C-alpha beads as a LAMMPS data file, in Angstrom:
LAMMPS data file: protein, C-alpha beads

214 atoms
213 bonds

1 atom types
1 bond types

-500.0 500.0 xlo xhi
-500.0 500.0 ylo yhi
-500.0 500.0 zlo zhi

Masses

1 110.0

Atoms # bond

1 1 1 302.027 -174.455 -363.849
2 1 1 299.430 -176.109 -366.169
3 1 1 296.350 -174.290 -367.904
4 1 1 293.948 -175.156 -365.180
5 1 1 296.329 -173.845 -362.544
6 1 1 296.605 -170.827 -364.801
7 1 1 293.403 -169.919 -365.282
8 1 1 292.415 -170.452 -361.456
9 1 1 295.157 -167.751 -360.876
10 1 1 293.661 -165.316 -363.523
11 1 1 290.213 -165.606 -361.748
12 1 1 291.392 -164.796 -358.206
13 1 1 293.404 -162.149 -360.079
14 1 1 290.366 -160.889 -361.860
15 1 1 287.887 -161.621 -358.557
16 1 1 290.300 -159.214 -356.550
17 1 1 290.870 -156.757 -359.081
18 1 1 288.807 -153.491 -358.923
19 1 1 287.066 -153.335 -361.962
20 1 1 283.711 -151.847 -363.038
21 1 1 280.748 -153.514 -362.465
22 1 1 281.940 -155.321 -359.216
23 1 1 279.977 -153.789 -356.459
24 1 1 276.761 -154.863 -358.911
25 1 1 277.324 -158.203 -360.090
26 1 1 279.171 -161.405 -359.723
27 1 1 282.036 -162.745 -361.790
28 1 1 281.679 -164.801 -364.488
29 1 1 284.697 -165.911 -365.439
30 1 1 284.342 -168.785 -368.261
31 1 1 284.362 -172.974 -368.109
32 1 1 285.161 -175.170 -370.530
33 1 1 287.860 -176.979 -371.866
34 1 1 291.227 -175.180 -371.544
35 1 1 292.843 -177.750 -374.658
36 1 1 290.111 -176.536 -376.946
37 1 1 290.699 -175.991 -380.589
38 1 1 287.285 -173.057 -380.344
39 1 1 287.056 -170.554 -377.636
40 1 1 283.376 -168.800 -377.945
41 1 1 283.403 -165.135 -376.599
42 1 1 280.257 -163.399 -376.335
43 1 1 280.219 -159.376 -374.670
44 1 1 278.938 -159.941 -371.133
45 1 1 277.044 -162.115 -368.672
46 1 1 273.191 -161.786 -368.935
47 1 1 270.444 -162.299 -365.975
48 1 1 270.713 -165.998 -365.689
49 1 1 274.483 -165.967 -365.809
50 1 1 274.970 -163.639 -363.295
51 1 1 273.086 -165.327 -360.908
52 1 1 274.437 -169.219 -361.844
53 1 1 278.480 -167.556 -362.275
54 1 1 278.546 -169.387 -365.607
55 1 1 278.527 -167.795 -368.958
56 1 1 275.976 -168.687 -371.230
57 1 1 273.388 -170.678 -370.072
58 1 1 270.168 -168.829 -370.209
59 1 1 268.076 -169.130 -373.488
60 1 1 270.857 -168.234 -375.508
61 1 1 273.202 -170.319 -373.897
62 1 1 270.932 -173.285 -374.326
63 1 1 270.827 -172.438 -377.874
64 1 1 274.475 -172.077 -378.312
65 1 1 274.214 -175.804 -376.697
66 1 1 272.402 -176.966 -379.594
67 1 1 274.455 -175.345 -382.039
68 1 1 277.307 -177.139 -380.506
69 1 1 275.476 -180.234 -380.484
70 1 1 274.730 -180.130 -384.116
71 1 1 278.095 -180.335 -385.334
72 1 1 278.660 -183.072 -382.937
73 1 1 280.588 -181.433 -380.186
74 1 1 279.985 -181.493 -376.818
75 1 1 279.707 -177.988 -374.437
76 1 1 282.542 -179.756 -372.555
77 1 1 285.039 -179.786 -376.303
78 1 1 284.919 -175.899 -376.056
79 1 1 285.797 -173.208 -373.929
80 1 1 282.943 -170.633 -373.294
81 1 1 283.452 -166.484 -371.947
82 1 1 282.679 -163.379 -372.655
83 1 1 285.106 -159.964 -372.775
84 1 1 283.217 -157.986 -369.891
85 1 1 282.965 -161.018 -367.474
86 1 1 280.485 -158.791 -364.894
87 1 1 276.835 -158.276 -365.905
88 1 1 275.397 -154.839 -366.954
89 1 1 272.709 -153.214 -365.325
90 1 1 269.436 -154.480 -367.236
91 1 1 271.324 -156.102 -369.608
92 1 1 272.721 -153.397 -371.463
93 1 1 275.450 -153.290 -373.883
94 1 1 279.194 -152.905 -371.793
95 1 1 280.412 -149.555 -372.136
96 1 1 283.808 -148.888 -374.017
97 1 1 285.673 -148.394 -370.764
98 1 1 284.103 -151.455 -369.196
99 1 1 285.521 -153.539 -372.502
100 1 1 288.839 -151.676 -371.961
101 1 1 289.117 -152.409 -368.045
102 1 1 288.370 -155.955 -368.688
103 1 1 290.346 -156.623 -372.094
104 1 1 294.075 -157.294 -370.379
105 1 1 292.236 -160.384 -368.464
106 1 1 290.741 -161.670 -371.545
107 1 1 294.367 -161.005 -373.146
108 1 1 295.592 -163.282 -370.436
109 1 1 292.834 -165.889 -370.825
110 1 1 293.171 -166.258 -374.591
111 1 1 297.385 -166.455 -374.151
112 1 1 296.553 -169.227 -371.442
113 1 1 294.308 -171.549 -373.543
114 1 1 295.674 -170.712 -376.816
115 1 1 292.838 -171.380 -379.358
116 1 1 293.178 -172.381 -383.201
117 1 1 289.921 -170.483 -383.733
118 1 1 287.974 -167.795 -381.661
119 1 1 284.259 -167.778 -382.785
120 1 1 282.906 -164.291 -381.618
121 1 1 278.939 -163.980 -380.591
122 1 1 277.595 -160.797 -381.695
123 1 1 279.044 -157.506 -383.054
124 1 1 280.555 -156.333 -379.813
125 1 1 282.665 -159.431 -379.602
126 1 1 283.555 -159.282 -383.419
127 1 1 284.266 -155.728 -383.231
128 1 1 286.741 -156.462 -380.581
129 1 1 288.524 -157.979 -383.122
130 1 1 287.785 -157.159 -385.931
131 1 1 287.081 -152.743 -385.576
132 1 1 285.723 -152.467 -389.312
133 1 1 283.536 -155.674 -389.571
134 1 1 280.081 -155.684 -390.445
135 1 1 277.910 -158.714 -388.657
136 1 1 275.455 -158.458 -391.043
137 1 1 278.150 -158.845 -394.149
138 1 1 280.841 -161.184 -392.228
139 1 1 279.609 -163.330 -389.895
140 1 1 280.454 -167.014 -391.002
141 1 1 283.644 -165.563 -393.074
142 1 1 287.486 -166.596 -391.953
143 1 1 289.654 -163.869 -390.660
144 1 1 293.093 -163.629 -389.480
145 1 1 294.366 -161.778 -386.291
146 1 1 297.909 -161.891 -385.309
147 1 1 297.775 -165.526 -386.568
148 1 1 295.092 -166.764 -384.958
149 1 1 291.673 -167.355 -386.778
150 1 1 288.823 -165.380 -385.884
151 1 1 285.280 -166.834 -386.697
152 1 1 282.603 -164.151 -386.374
153 1 1 278.798 -165.489 -385.582
154 1 1 275.718 -163.990 -384.840
155 1 1 275.052 -163.355 -381.287
156 1 1 272.474 -166.756 -380.215
157 1 1 270.473 -164.337 -378.449
158 1 1 269.714 -162.197 -381.860
159 1 1 268.620 -165.667 -383.910
160 1 1 266.286 -166.147 -380.820
161 1 1 264.842 -163.080 -382.414
162 1 1 264.877 -163.517 -386.282
163 1 1 264.210 -166.795 -387.993
164 1 1 267.062 -165.564 -390.934
165 1 1 269.445 -164.894 -388.527
166 1 1 269.118 -168.460 -386.739
167 1 1 269.307 -169.932 -390.153
168 1 1 272.499 -168.285 -390.474
169 1 1 273.611 -169.012 -387.352
170 1 1 273.479 -172.462 -387.582
171 1 1 274.703 -172.854 -391.376
172 1 1 277.740 -171.011 -390.136
173 1 1 278.319 -173.560 -387.609
174 1 1 278.412 -176.175 -390.326
175 1 1 281.822 -174.273 -391.176
176 1 1 283.615 -174.810 -387.615
177 1 1 284.829 -178.385 -387.761
178 1 1 286.942 -177.843 -390.613
179 1 1 287.671 -174.396 -389.566
180 1 1 289.070 -175.890 -386.391
181 1 1 291.206 -178.763 -388.672
182 1 1 292.717 -175.782 -391.148
183 1 1 291.101 -177.213 -393.868
184 1 1 288.987 -174.005 -395.868
185 1 1 286.725 -174.514 -398.801
186 1 1 288.104 -171.805 -400.481
187 1 1 292.190 -173.049 -399.984
188 1 1 292.605 -169.503 -398.284
189 1 1 293.561 -168.627 -394.948
190 1 1 294.198 -164.494 -394.732
191 1 1 293.154 -161.433 -393.637
192 1 1 292.138 -160.791 -396.811
193 1 1 289.414 -163.970 -397.011
194 1 1 286.859 -161.530 -396.107
195 1 1 287.330 -159.147 -399.258
196 1 1 287.620 -162.438 -401.655
197 1 1 284.117 -163.734 -400.083
198 1 1 282.984 -160.874 -400.554
199 1 1 283.889 -159.037 -403.845
200 1 1 281.738 -155.879 -403.692
201 1 1 282.931 -154.916 -399.994
202 1 1 284.268 -151.241 -400.454
203 1 1 287.670 -150.205 -399.912
204 1 1 286.656 -148.454 -397.147
205 1 1 285.567 -151.373 -395.454
206 1 1 289.080 -152.836 -395.312
207 1 1 290.532 -152.573 -391.694
208 1 1 293.829 -151.516 -391.684
209 1 1 296.440 -153.217 -389.822
210 1 1 296.130 -153.645 -386.489
211 1 1 297.652 -153.743 -383.299
212 1 1 298.779 -157.034 -381.742
213 1 1 295.783 -158.188 -379.749
214 1 1 297.244 -161.091 -377.981

Bonds

1 1 1 2
2 1 2 3
3 1 3 4
4 1 4 5
5 1 5 6
6 1 6 7
7 1 7 8
8 1 8 9
9 1 9 10
10 1 10 11
11 1 11 12
12 1 12 13
13 1 13 14
14 1 14 15
15 1 15 16
16 1 16 17
17 1 17 18
18 1 18 19
19 1 19 20
20 1 20 21
21 1 21 22
22 1 22 23
23 1 23 24
24 1 24 25
25 1 25 26
26 1 26 27
27 1 27 28
28 1 28 29
29 1 29 30
30 1 30 31
31 1 31 32
32 1 32 33
33 1 33 34
34 1 34 35
35 1 35 36
36 1 36 37
37 1 37 38
38 1 38 39
39 1 39 40
40 1 40 41
41 1 41 42
42 1 42 43
43 1 43 44
44 1 44 45
45 1 45 46
46 1 46 47
47 1 47 48
48 1 48 49
49 1 49 50
50 1 50 51
51 1 51 52
52 1 52 53
53 1 53 54
54 1 54 55
55 1 55 56
56 1 56 57
57 1 57 58
58 1 58 59
59 1 59 60
60 1 60 61
61 1 61 62
62 1 62 63
63 1 63 64
64 1 64 65
65 1 65 66
66 1 66 67
67 1 67 68
68 1 68 69
69 1 69 70
70 1 70 71
71 1 71 72
72 1 72 73
73 1 73 74
74 1 74 75
75 1 75 76
76 1 76 77
77 1 77 78
78 1 78 79
79 1 79 80
80 1 80 81
81 1 81 82
82 1 82 83
83 1 83 84
84 1 84 85
85 1 85 86
86 1 86 87
87 1 87 88
88 1 88 89
89 1 89 90
90 1 90 91
91 1 91 92
92 1 92 93
93 1 93 94
94 1 94 95
95 1 95 96
96 1 96 97
97 1 97 98
98 1 98 99
99 1 99 100
100 1 100 101
101 1 101 102
102 1 102 103
103 1 103 104
104 1 104 105
105 1 105 106
106 1 106 107
107 1 107 108
108 1 108 109
109 1 109 110
110 1 110 111
111 1 111 112
112 1 112 113
113 1 113 114
114 1 114 115
115 1 115 116
116 1 116 117
117 1 117 118
118 1 118 119
119 1 119 120
120 1 120 121
121 1 121 122
122 1 122 123
123 1 123 124
124 1 124 125
125 1 125 126
126 1 126 127
127 1 127 128
128 1 128 129
129 1 129 130
130 1 130 131
131 1 131 132
132 1 132 133
133 1 133 134
134 1 134 135
135 1 135 136
136 1 136 137
137 1 137 138
138 1 138 139
139 1 139 140
140 1 140 141
141 1 141 142
142 1 142 143
143 1 143 144
144 1 144 145
145 1 145 146
146 1 146 147
147 1 147 148
148 1 148 149
149 1 149 150
150 1 150 151
151 1 151 152
152 1 152 153
153 1 153 154
154 1 154 155
155 1 155 156
156 1 156 157
157 1 157 158
158 1 158 159
159 1 159 160
160 1 160 161
161 1 161 162
162 1 162 163
163 1 163 164
164 1 164 165
165 1 165 166
166 1 166 167
167 1 167 168
168 1 168 169
169 1 169 170
170 1 170 171
171 1 171 172
172 1 172 173
173 1 173 174
174 1 174 175
175 1 175 176
176 1 176 177
177 1 177 178
178 1 178 179
179 1 179 180
180 1 180 181
181 1 181 182
182 1 182 183
183 1 183 184
184 1 184 185
185 1 185 186
186 1 186 187
187 1 187 188
188 1 188 189
189 1 189 190
190 1 190 191
191 1 191 192
192 1 192 193
193 1 193 194
194 1 194 195
195 1 195 196
196 1 196 197
197 1 197 198
198 1 198 199
199 1 199 200
200 1 200 201
201 1 201 202
202 1 202 203
203 1 203 204
204 1 204 205
205 1 205 206
206 1 206 207
207 1 207 208
208 1 208 209
209 1 209 210
210 1 210 211
211 1 211 212
212 1 212 213
213 1 213 214
């Protein structure tokens, strides 16, 4: 099977699976180019996403589209999804057991698409891959997790609430084209990259070795 066929098969499995939130919300599987270099991963769908069954199509999604266009890309060039594939009630944060239940499907989704870069949107998505990272400190830095680049970004919804966060989000986005090409201004690509960029980081902030995620 090609990637599109594999993703369609996975979506059918997800639809049939007895997972949290199934009885209350629509499945929002993800969309975009399965041959992309960059895969954006948020935390969970919101109200508009639930209604339209598409990821990032509300106000935060429009900002994400603007940021993508701002670096000369199109939404169709990337792949966009969430950790949890259904909307939590009242847009609350996803619960640990919900994240764990959807984890095998996200893992397979990543394996099928095999992006060069995973751009996480918000702290929940970032901590899924980097449990000890802090969004205020580590956004816009490059990490390597199991041989794949993870690039934390602020969530567009947070940027809509604060001008400083908006500025940081747009600034961090400008790094994506070079990162996708494997070009890093510092000439370093390793798990220690963030510590090199932030020499004041405490030793207890450095993540321990992680179990494979993919």
